[in-house]
C-alpha positions, 0 to 999 in steps of 0.5 A: 559529494557523497553518491546519493541515498535514496528512500526505497529505490528499485532493487532488480534480481537478475532475470527481468531482462530476460523475460523482458527479452522473451516479451520482444521476441514474441513480439507481445509488447502490449497488450498482455501476453505470457509475462503477464499470465505467470506474473499473475499466477506468482502472485496468487501462488505467494499470497494464497488468493484465488484469483489476481488481475495485473494492472496499471497501478494500485490506485487503478486496482481500487478504482476497479474494486469500487466499480465492481462492488457496485459503489458509486454516486453518493455512496459513503466509503470509510478509509483510513486517514493516515495514508497515501491519496492514491488509497482514497482518490478513487473514492472521488472518481466514482462521485462517492462520500469519504468518511476517515477513520484515524490511527491506533497507537499499536500499530499506526494503522486504522483504529479498529476501536474507532471503527466499531464505535462508529459502526454501533453508533449508527447501528443504534441511531438508524444511520445508514452504514458505509458501503465499504472501508479501505484499510491501509497496511501502512509502510508495510505493517499490517492493520489489526486486520482480523478485527476489522474483517469481523467488524466488517462482516458484522455490519455488512460493510464490504472490506478492500485491503489497500496492501500496496505496501504491504506485499508479503506482510502477514497476520497469523500467517495469512498474507495482507490483502487476502482478508477482505472482499478485495485486495490491492497490491502495488509495484510503483517504482519504490515499492518492496519489488517494482514493475516501474509502475503497476498493481494487482487485484486480487480476491476469491470471487471469480465473478468480481475479478472477471468483471474488473478484467473486462473493465480493464480493457475498456469494456469491450464485448466479444464481437469482431467490431468494437461493442461496448455496454458499459464503459471501462478503463485502459488499466491493463498491465503490459507484457513488458512491465509483467516481465519486470514483475516475473523477475522480481517476485523471484526475489520477493523473500530476499528482499523482505528479509534485507528490509527487516535487517535494516530496520533492525539496524536502525532499531538497534542504534536508535531505539534507546534514544529518548524520545524516539519510537519506531513504528510498531508491528503487532503481535501475531503479524510479520510486517516487510518493514518496506520503509523504517519510520519512526517518531522523532523526540519532540523537540526535534523538527522532522523538517529540520532533519530532513532538510540536514540529511538532504545536504548530505545527499540522503534522502528522507521523507515526512510521514503522510499527512492525514487525509483529513488535514488535506485541503481537498477533503476539507469538510469530510466526516471523520472519527479522530482521536489525534493520533494521525496528526501527532504521527505527521508532525514528529515522524520521518521515514528513513532509506530503507532500500533492500540494496543498502549496506550495513556501512551505508546504513551505519553512516545515516544513523551516524548523521542521525545521532549528531542531528538529535543529541 
């Protein structure tokens, strides 16, 4: 059987082991250490964010964003419905109420028109506005973030950017994750760069990051004994994990370039087939193409394609099942247009790892053409 082709496997850069060894030699395994400090500095320098906090996951970063913004206990939080559960689970952690907004056809990300309709309707009728909006930059592609940020500012809504999948993506030259009050990146094992598991919270607000930093280490006060005024979490990234991140940041631009090359290879080979549509890229934006995603012809069931590829040892994946359609969120309020439901019903994610060779991509393309025709 052919070697397995994974959807998005880790791709090391070369210096990760050296930085891990450095941590071992210093005996700063965890918590914290030089690697954590350097990794945070790398993220700040790369993204332009003024402050950064290395954490155990992107989900932890979203949770801390809600905590430090004071969002809790029945507050309403709007969010992209077309996303991964980690984007919205922290809403439940803080006992808040989710309200889901559908996607637009132009980006597959949160629809600014729907958001504007909902916020304007509330303003006109005196209904309370949400405390925050969590917008996901899906599959490494930027949402219409400038317009979304303007709407949030106009209506007094905190903007939290879930840029877990979009590190390195830009809108008008500005990095995703840096338009809102707080931004979040993920370094899970399948992301464009990985620390095996980890995340980062960024902001230009020093006090918010300082508070989040305090909460991330069990909210221990400055005392020789363990003194606690508020409760916190064990969310801080270890020095070992951060060493992997240091090495990965050194090759991030190369990883983005290769993912975009892989997308272009798929696009050239498949875009002319009737009924196929790739995830679009908004004008003035450059995505990292973390995953190449597309819509199949309506006559082709994505699950049949996925299973056929699996028999050839090729991993693929459905597009995200929208949050409003999840049993967990049955009865949650929303503003929908049907686009995310259609994307879920007809879409698929293709292998996109930056270590894929052109020959391997061509093999996948060949098999897809057999299945589609």
